[in-house]
C-alpha positions in Angstrom: 58.7 24.2 57.6 58.1 27.8 58.4 54.5 27.3 57.2 54.0 24.3 59.5 54.7 26.4 62.7 53.4 29.7 61.6 49.8 29.5 62.6 49.8 27.4 65.8 52.8 29.1 67.5 51.8 32.6 66.6 48.6 32.0 68.3 50.5 30.5 71.3 52.3 33.8 71.5 49.1 35.8 71.2 47.5 33.9 74.0 50.4 34.1 76.3 50.5 37.9 75.7 47.1 38.0 77.2 48.5 36.7 80.5 50.8 39.7 80.9 48.5 42.6 79.8 47.8 43.6 83.4 51.2 42.8 85.1 53.0 46.0 86.2 56.5 45.4 84.8 59.3 48.1 84.7 62.4 48.3 82.6 65.3 45.9 83.2 67.4 48.2 85.2 64.6 49.1 87.5 63.7 45.4 87.7 67.2 44.5 88.9 67.1 47.3 91.5 63.7 46.0 92.6 65.1 42.4 92.9 67.9 43.8 95.1 65.6 45.6 97.4 63.4 42.5 97.6 66.5 40.5 98.6 67.4 42.8 101.4 63.8 42.8 102.5 63.7 39.1 102.4 66.6 39.0 105.0 64.9 41.4 107.5 61.4 39.8 107.2 60.1 38.8 110.8 56.5 38.1 109.7 55.7 34.9 107.8 53.0 36.6 105.7 55.4 39.4 104.7 58.1 36.7 103.9 55.6 34.9 101.6 54.6 38.2 99.8 58.3 39.0 99.4 59.1 35.6 97.9 56.0 36.0 95.5 57.3 39.5 94.4 60.8 38.0 93.6 59.1 35.3 91.7 57.2 37.9 89.5 60.4 40.0 88.9 62.1 36.9 87.6 59.2 35.7 85.5 60.3 37.1 82.0 64.1 36.9 82.6 64.8 33.7 84.5 61.8 31.4 84.4 63.7 28.8 86.5 64.3 31.3 89.3 60.7 32.4 89.1 59.4 28.8 89.6 61.8 28.2 92.4 60.7 31.3 94.3 57.0 30.7 93.7 57.4 27.1 94.8 59.0 28.5 98.2 56.1 30.9 98.5 53.6 28.2 98.0 55.3 25.9 100.7 55.3 28.9 103.3 51.8 29.9 102.5 50.5 26.4 102.8 52.3 26.0 106.2 50.7 29.1 107.6 47.3 28.6 105.8 47.7 31.9 104.0 45.2 31.5 101.2 46.1 34.9 99.3 49.8 33.8 99.2 48.9 30.2 97.9 46.8 31.8 95.3 49.4 34.2 94.1 52.0 31.4 94.0 49.8 29.2 91.8 49.3 32.2 89.5 53.0 32.8 89.0 53.7 29.1 88.5 50.8 29.0 85.9 52.3 31.9 84.0 55.8 30.5 84.2 54.9 27.0 82.9 52.9 28.6 80.2 56.1 30.5 79.0 57.7 27.0 78.8 54.7 25.8 76.8 53.8 23.2 79.4 50.1 24.0 79.3 48.9 20.9 81.3 50.7 22.2 84.4 49.8 25.7 83.5 46.0 24.9 83.5 46.4 22.9 86.8 48.0 25.8 88.6 45.7 28.3 87.0 42.6 26.4 88.1 44.0 26.1 91.8 44.6 29.8 91.8 41.1 30.4 90.4 39.4 28.5 93.3 41.4 30.3 95.9 40.5 33.7 94.4 36.8 32.7 94.5 37.1 31.8 98.2 38.8 35.3 98.8 36.2 37.0 96.8 38.8 38.8 94.7 36.8 39.6 91.5 39.9 41.1 89.7 42.2 38.1 90.2 39.2 35.8 89.4 38.8 37.5 86.1 42.7 37.2 85.4 42.6 33.4 86.3 39.5 32.8 84.2 41.3 34.5 81.2 44.4 32.4 81.8 42.4 29.1 81.7 40.7 30.1 78.6 43.9 30.9 76.8 45.4 27.6 77.7 42.3 25.7 76.6 42.5 27.7 73.3 46.0 26.6 72.7 45.2 22.9 73.3 42.3 23.2 70.8 39.5 22.9 73.4 37.5 25.9 71.9 34.2 25.3 73.6 35.9 25.3 77.1 38.0 28.2 76.2 35.0 30.3 75.1 33.1 29.5 78.3 36.0 30.7 80.5 36.6 33.7 78.3 33.0 35.0 78.3 32.7 34.3 82.2 35.9 36.5 82.6 34.5 39.2 80.3 31.2 39.2 82.3 33.0 39.7 85.6 35.4 42.4 84.1 32.2 44.4 82.9 30.7 44.2 86.3 33.9 45.5 88.0 34.5 48.0 85.3 33.3 51.1 87.5 36.1 50.4 89.9 38.6 48.7 87.7 38.0 49.8 84.1 41.5 48.7 83.2 40.6 45.1 83.7 37.6 45.6 81.4 39.8 47.4 78.8 42.3 44.4 78.9 39.6 41.9 78.3 38.0 44.1 75.5 41.5 44.0 74.0 41.7 40.2 74.4 38.3 40.0 72.5 39.7 42.1 69.6 42.8 39.9 69.4 40.8 36.8 69.6 38.4 37.6 66.8 40.3 40.1 64.7 40.2 39.3 61.0 37.2 36.9 61.5 34.4 38.5 59.4 31.8 36.8 61.4 32.8 38.9 64.3 33.5 42.2 62.5 30.8 44.2 64.1 31.5 42.9 67.7 35.2 43.6 67.1 34.5 47.2 66.1 32.2 47.5 69.1 35.0 46.3 71.5 37.5 48.6 69.9 35.2 51.6 70.4 34.8 50.6 74.1 38.4 49.8 74.7 40.1 52.9 73.0 38.8 55.4 75.6 39.8 53.2 78.4 43.3 52.7 76.8 43.8 56.5 76.7 43.5 56.6 80.5 46.5 54.3 80.8 49.1 55.7 78.2 52.2 53.6 77.9 50.4 50.3 79.1 50.4 47.1 77.1 46.7 47.6 76.4 47.4 51.0 74.9 50.2 49.7 72.8 47.9 47.0 71.3 45.1 49.3 70.6 47.4 51.7 68.9 48.7 48.8 66.7 45.2 47.8 65.6 44.4 51.4 64.9 47.3 51.6 62.4 45.4 49.2 60.0 43.8 52.3 58.6 47.1 53.4 57.3 47.5 50.1 55.4 44.1 50.6 53.8 45.0 54.1 52.8 48.4 52.9 51.2 50.6 54.3 54.0 52.2 51.0 55.0 55.6 52.5 55.4 54.3 54.7 58.1 52.4 52.0 59.7 55.6 49.9 59.8 57.6 52.6 61.5 54.8 53.3 64.1 54.7 49.6 65.0 58.5 49.4 65.3 58.3 52.4 67.7 55.7 50.7 69.8 57.8 47.5 69.9 60.8 49.6 71.0 58.5 51.0 74.0 57.5 47.4 74.8 61.2 46.2 75.0 62.2 49.2 77.1 59.2 48.4 79.5 60.5 44.7 79.6 57.6 43.3 77.7 59.4 41.0 75.3 56.3 39.0 74.4 54.4 42.1 73.4 57.3 43.1 71.1 57.3 39.6 69.6 53.7 39.9 69.0 54.1 43.3 67.3 57.0 42.0 65.1 54.7 39.1 64.1 52.2 41.6 63.2 54.6 43.3 60.9 55.4 40.0 59.2 51.6 39.5 58.6 51.6 42.8 56.7 52.8 40.8 53.6 49.3 39.1 53.6 47.7 42.5 53.7 49.5 43.7 50.5 52.4 45.5 52.1 55.7 43.5 51.9 58.1 43.7 54.9 61.5 42.2 55.6 60.4 39.1 57.4 63.8 37.6 57.8 64.8 40.8 59.9 61.8 40.6 62.1 62.2 36.8 62.6 65.7 37.5 63.8 64.5 40.1 66.2 61.8 37.6 67.4 64.5 35.0 67.9 66.8 37.2 69.9 63.9 38.4 72.1 62.9 34.7 72.7 66.5 34.0 73.8 66.4 36.8 76.2 63.2 35.8 77.9 64.1 32.2 77.7 60.9 31.1 75.9 62.2 29.9 72.5 59.4 27.2 72.6 57.0 30.2 71.7 59.0 31.2 68.8 59.5 28.0 66.7 57.6 29.6 63.7 60.3 32.4 63.5 63.1 29.8 64.1 61.7 27.5 61.3 61.5 30.4 58.9 65.0 31.4 59.7 66.2 27.9 59.2 64.6 27.7 55.9 66.1 31.1 54.8 69.6 30.3 55.9 69.4 26.8 54.3 68.5 28.4 51.0 71.3 31.0 51.2 73.8 28.5 52.3 74.8 30.3 55.6 76.1 27.1 57.5 77.2 28.9 60.7 73.7 30.3 61.4 72.1 27.0 60.0 74.1 25.1 62.7 73.0 27.5 65.3 69.3 27.3 64.5 69.5 23.5 64.1 71.2 23.2 67.7 68.3 25.3 69.2 65.5 23.4 67.5 67.1 20.1 68.5 67.4 21.3 72.0 63.8 22.2 72.2 62.5 19.1 70.3 64.5 16.9 72.9 62.0 17.8 75.6 59.7 15.0 76.4 56.6 17.2 76.0 57.3 17.2 72.2 58.3 13.5 71.8 55.2 11.5 70.6 57.1 8.3 71.2 58.3 8.9 74.7 56.8 5.7 76.0 58.3 3.4 73.3 61.5 1.5 73.5 64.5 3.3 72.3 67.1 0.7 71.0 69.7 3.3 70.4 69.4 4.3 74.0 69.7 0.6 74.9 72.9 0.2 72.9 74.4 3.2 74.5 73.8 1.8 77.9 75.4 -1.5 76.9 78.4 0.5 75.7 78.4 2.4 79.0 78.4 -1.0 81.0 81.5 -2.1 79.1 83.3 1.1 79.8 82.3 0.8 83.4 83.9 -2.7 83.6 87.0 -1.3 82.2 87.1 1.4 84.6 86.6 -1.0 87.6 90.1 -2.5 86.7 91.6 1.0 86.9 89.9 1.5 90.3 91.3 -1.6 91.6 94.8 -0.4 90.9 93.9 2.9 92.6 92.6 1.0 95.6 95.9 -0.7 96.1 97.5 2.8 96.4 94.9 3.8 98.8 95.8 0.9 101.1 99.3 2.1 101.3 98.1 5.3 102.8 95.8 3.7 105.3 98.5 3.7 108.0 99.0 7.3 107.7 95.4 8.0 107.9 95.2 6.0 111.2 97.8 8.2 112.7 95.9 11.2 111.6 92.8 9.7 113.0 94.4 9.2 116.5 95.8 12.7 116.5 92.3 14.0 115.8 91.0 11.9 118.7 93.6 13.4 121.0 92.7 16.9 119.9 89.1 16.2 120.4 89.6 15.0 123.9 91.5 18.1 124.8 88.7 20.2 123.5 86.3 18.2 125.6 88.3 18.7 128.7 88.5 22.5 127.9 84.8 22.6 127.3 84.1 20.8 130.7 86.5 23.3 132.6 84.6 26.2 131.0 81.2 24.7 131.9 82.3 24.2 135.5 83.4 27.8 135.6 80.3 29.0 134.2 78.1 26.8 136.5 80.1 28.3 139.5 79.6 31.8 138.3 75.8 31.1 137.9 75.7 29.7 141.4 77.4 32.8 142.8 74.8 35.0 140.8 71.9 33.0 142.3 73.3 33.5 145.9 73.7 37.3 145.3 70.2 37.4 144.1 68.9 35.7 147.2 70.9 38.1 149.3 69.5 41.1 147.4 66.0 39.8 147.9 66.5 39.4 151.6 67.8 43.0 151.9 64.8 44.2 149.9 62.3 42.4 152.3 64.1 43.9 155.2 64.0 47.4 153.7 60.1 46.9 153.1 59.8 45.7 156.7 61.6 48.9 157.9 59.5 51.1 155.7 56.4 49.4 157.1 57.6 50.1 160.7 58.5 53.7 160.0 54.9 54.2 158.3 53.4 52.6 161.4 55.4 55.0 163.8 54.4 57.9 161.7 50.7 57.0 161.7 50.8 56.5 165.5 52.5 59.9 166.1 50.0 61.5 163.8 47.0 59.9 165.6 48.4 61.0 169.0 49.0 64.5 167.8 45.6 64.9 166.2 43.1 62.9 168.3 44.5 63.8 171.8 45.2 67.5 171.1 41.5 68.5 170.9 40.3 66.7 174.1 43.2 68.1 176.1 42.6 71.6 175.0 39.0 71.3 175.9 39.8 69.8 179.4 42.3 72.7 179.9 39.6 75.3 179.0 37.0 73.8 181.3 39.5 73.5 184.1 40.2 77.2 183.7 36.7 78.1 184.0 36.4 76.1 187.3 39.3 78.2 188.7 37.1 81.2 188.5 36.2 82.2 192.0 32.7 83.4 191.4 31.5 80.2 189.7 28.5 78.8 191.5 27.8 75.1 192.3 25.6 74.4 189.3 28.1 75.8 186.9 30.8 73.8 188.6 28.7 70.6 188.2 28.1 71.3 184.5 31.9 71.9 183.9 32.7 68.6 185.7 30.2 66.7 183.4 31.8 68.4 180.3 35.2 67.2 181.6 33.7 63.7 182.0 32.3 63.7 178.4 35.6 64.9 176.9 37.5 62.3 179.1 35.3 59.5 177.8 35.9 60.7 174.3 39.6 60.6 175.0 39.4 57.1 176.4 37.3 56.1 173.3 40.0 57.4 171.1 42.7 55.7 173.2 40.8 52.6 172.9 40.7 52.9 169.1 44.4 53.4 169.0 45.0 50.3 171.2 42.9 48.3 168.8 44.6 49.5 165.8 48.2 48.8 167.4 46.8 45.3 168.2 46.1 44.9 164.5 49.7 45.7 163.6 51.1 43.0 165.8 52.6 39.9 164.1 50.5 37.6 166.4 47.2 39.0 165.5 44.6 36.6 164.1 41.3 37.6 162.7 38.2 35.5 163.7 34.6 35.9 162.4 31.5 35.8 164.6 27.9 36.5 163.7 27.0 40.2 164.1 24.3 42.6 163.1 25.5 45.7 161.3 22.2 47.5 162.2 22.7 47.1 165.9 26.4 48.2 165.6 25.2 51.3 163.7 22.8 52.1 166.5 25.7 52.2 168.9 27.8 54.3 166.5 25.0 56.8 166.1 25.1 57.7 169.8 28.6 59.2 169.2 27.8 61.1 165.9 24.2 62.0 166.2 25.1 65.5 167.6 27.3 66.1 164.6 24.4 65.0 162.3 22.1 67.4 163.9 24.4 70.4 164.1 25.0 70.0 160.3 21.3 69.5 159.6 22.2 66.4 157.6 19.4 64.2 156.3 20.5 60.7 157.3 18.9 57.6 155.9 19.6 54.1 157.3 19.0 51.4 154.7 20.6 48.5 156.6 18.0 45.7 157.1 17.6 44.9 160.8 17.8 41.1 160.3 21.1 41.2 158.2 24.0 39.2 159.8 27.5 39.5 158.8 30.3 37.1 159.8 33.0 39.5 161.1 34.7 40.9 164.2 32.1 43.0 165.9 34.6 45.5 167.5 36.5 46.0 164.3 33.2 46.3 162.3 32.2 49.0 164.9 35.4 50.9 164.3 34.9 50.7 160.6 31.3 52.0 160.7 32.2 54.8 163.2 35.2 56.1 161.1 33.2 55.9 157.9 30.4 57.8 159.6 32.8 60.4 160.9 34.4 60.8 157.4 31.0 61.0 155.7 29.6 63.5 158.2 32.6 65.7 157.8 32.6 65.9 154.0 28.7 66.0 153.7 27.4 69.5 152.8 25.1 70.8 155.4 21.4 70.2 154.6 22.2 67.3 152.1 21.5 63.7 152.2 23.6 60.9 153.8 22.7 57.2 153.0 24.1 54.1 154.5 23.3 50.6 153.3 24.5 47.0 153.7 23.8 43.7 151.9 25.4 40.4 151.1 25.9 38.3 147.9 27.3 34.8 147.4 30.9 35.6 148.6 30.9 39.1 149.8 29.4 41.5 152.5 29.0 45.0 151.6 28.7 48.3 153.5 28.2 51.5 151.3 27.8 55.2 152.5 26.6 57.7 149.8 26.9 61.5 150.4 27.0 64.9 148.6 30.3 66.5 149.6 30.6 70.3 150.0 33.6 70.3 147.9 34.4 68.6 144.5 34.5 65.0 144.6 37.9 64.7 143.0 39.4 67.1 145.5 38.1 64.9 148.4 39.5 61.7 147.0 42.9 63.5 146.5 43.0 64.7 150.1 42.3 61.3 151.4 45.6 60.2 150.3 47.7 62.7 152.2 47.4 60.9 155.6 50.8 62.6 156.7 49.2 66.1 156.9 45.4 65.4 157.0 43.8 63.7 160.0 40.7 62.7 158.0 43.0 61.0 155.5 44.8 59.4 158.4 41.4 58.2 159.6 40.8 56.8 156.2 44.2 55.0 156.2 43.4 53.4 159.6 40.0 52.3 158.4 41.8 50.7 155.4 44.1 48.9 157.8 41.0 47.5 159.7 39.3 46.3 156.4 42.4 44.6 155.2 42.9 42.8 158.5 39.2 41.7 158.0 40.3 40.3 154.6 38.4 42.9 152.7 38.9 46.0 150.6 37.9 49.7 150.9 37.6 52.0 148.0 36.3 55.6 147.7 34.9 56.6 144.3 32.8 59.4 142.5 29.4 58.7 141.2 28.0 60.9 138.5 30.8 63.3 139.5 28.5 64.7 142.2 28.3 62.0 144.9 31.1 60.6 147.2 30.8 56.8 147.8 32.6 54.8 150.5 32.4 51.1 149.7 33.7 48.4 152.1 33.7 44.8 150.9 34.3 41.9 153.3 35.0 38.4 152.2 32.7 35.7 153.7 35.2 32.8 152.9 36.7 31.4 156.1 
């Protein structure tokens, strides 16, 4: 019996080992700690991708200890990844499912999941995982006896591993190790196996303690057998198996114990029964006894010969449990007459139990009245709860209504506060205008009047003084007129109406008031406003805007520099722009224009902004190239 299972199931174990060569698995205690941390992380996950990755990590941790749990978590990861279209998560879930079903020796499902993972990894251009999936499919085909397909996938995986070896030499080393395991002992491949060993051993030295390193050391021990040091080789392989068990690589340890059993074929006898028992125990721990039928069959034959009925019964029970799986039943689709007889017997027992149930039903009827009273009591309690809930809801609704009323009151208070602040700001601006704009003209009139009082003034001088008084008075009237227009804008009944006006003609009138300032500061003024350009705006308000902007530009322009004014229209907006080079840094000018409480020029800019806003436009002052000051007024053309 042992001989029947020896070759096929040992090859199954060998090929399954290839699937875990590159899986980073820690010892059992560390694995439990890892699962605990992952469970905590699973509760706190807010991101779907992170949740899918955590489910996959838990599935990997359970892969060699609790295969059912591994499949369950991998299935949940697959559902979530499919729901959010997370390809990497789906591929990882398929990969874990493939490994788990392979451990159960259900290779049809293992191939299906491995192939689906392979296609997704190809779409993601993940060469390392593509190589791993190709190796999986190759191993499954080899187990099923499809040697040609297995070789095609294996050599494709070996080719990819060689291409990515500069950045992932461990993958190349694992594939070379798989090549050695695949053809070791076959004299036709003796030279290529030696070549693969020479290539793999330097790579294995880079990763001490890895499964790859353990296998390469095990193969290297064959030289001890050839030199008659079999005992030393056996001790060394036992040490390597202990390391594998400590790292939670039970299948690697099983493979090493199988290698010790095969030492008998190489001329060095070993205690095969002892190693088969170790293999059986490891198979029970990782719940993959299907992979260890050869060891179980050998132990069965041994204990049958020595007459150990207790252990014989144990192994018989395990073998029957595995063989009861439908995958191993060649007559699964045939009629089972014994099962049919058992069902007939169950039917008879069911009829007998019906009579017993009828008697129990009579007893139940006796308690029906009591249950009705209990039901009525529950209804009453439910009604009381509903009444309580309604009263709570009304209280809540009333409280919410009061809160809404309070919010409305708070909003009205806020609006009143905003209006008061606006009125205070208007009063402050008006006081500042009167204090700033009227102080200079009054001082000039007082000075000229003092000169007229001089007794020796002749008639010509008196006439000149009177003319100066007239000029200053007209300027004061102009300022007063501007104040009246600005106050008019603040009134609630003001309505803005547009009429065609030419900004070029308006500018000509403005220049009469500012031309002396331009000449006195030796400013080079350039007018780029087209003569035929027509704006839809209030002519008086546009005059005020141009006059204030010209006064501001002249004040800030450095003597002898250029001042340019231009105007144009586009589809929805009319533009007026003044560009000048100020005598102080542009950033300082812009900062000063915000302090209208203490700066009369900033106050003039604030008033101009009020005019522009009433004209349904905007005014901005910006710096160009950190050198030029730009006033840009934009008026909407929409009525």
